[in-house]
Every structure is written in C-alpha cells, then in structure tokens.
N, C-alpha and C positions, 0 to 999 in steps of 0.2 A: 825144190822150190822153197820149202819152208826155211831151209838153211840160208838160201840166198836172200830171203826177206828179213832175216834176223838183224842185220846191221841197221836197217832203216827203222825197224820196230824198236830197237834199243834206243836209237836217237830220239824217237818220238816219246818213249816212256821216260827217258832221263832228262832230256832237254826241252821237251814240248814241241808242238807243231810250229811254233814261231822261230825255232832255232835248228831246223833240219838242214843238213848240208847236202851237197851233191855227191858225197862219197859212195853212196849205194848205187850209182848209175850202172856200173858194170854188173853188179849183182842183179839189178832189174833186167838187164839185157839177157843174162844167163837164165833167169827164171822165165822170161818171156819165150826164149828158145825152147825150153823144156815144155812149157805149156803148149806151144805151137806144135811141137812134135807129138805130144800126147793126143791132140785133137786131129792133126792132119796125117800122121804116119802110123800111130798105134791104135786108132779107133777107140779112144778112151773118152768118148762123148756120148751121153745118152741121147741128146738132141739130134746129133748127126749120125749116130749109129756106128757100127763096126765096118767102116769104110775108110779107105785112104784117099787123100787129096794131094797128089804129087805135084801138080802144076797149078798153084792157086791163082796165077795170073789169067788162066783160061776159064775160070769158074764164073758163074753168074754173079751179079752184084748181091743178090739175096744170099747165095751160099757163102760168099766172102764175108758178108755181114754176120751170118750165123757163126762162122768160124771165129771171127773176131770177138763176138759176144761170148762164146764158150771159153776162149782164151782169157778174157777179162774176168769171167766168173772164177776160173781156176786160180788166177793171180790174186783176186780179191780174197778168196777163201784161204789161200796160203798166207796172205798178209795178216788176215784176222786171226 
C-alpha cells in the first residue's frame, strides 16, 4: 500500500495540493483492494478481530461501516 501511495505523495510534495493530477487513481484502486483484503480476508483488524468477511453485501450496515472505517484508517496511515 505504501508503494501505491508513493506517486500521489510525490505529487503533493513536489507540486503542492493545488496541482495534484488524477494519475494515481489506479494506484489508489490497488491500495484499496489490499486494505480491503487485509480487513475482510486476512483478519488484520484489531477492531474486527481475526475473522473473515467473505460476502460483505450480506453484513449488517454497522459491520459494513466498521469495515469501511478500518480500510480508511489503513489507507490514511499508508498515505501519511
């Protein structure tokens, strides 16, 4: 995930937030997939525990929200 975030971070550092391009969108897709796998398939979430979530469409709205929050945290930490 850190490598996937590298292009956007470089743009931000070199060009500033006013001149960021859409070039990192596929990198964000890849990082998001990795984070989602970490949370839903590999049990790598302290909040959700060592449990897998194979069909996220059948989960309660609260659990779906918790999964999304954990994914956001992983992505934010990776970007930072």
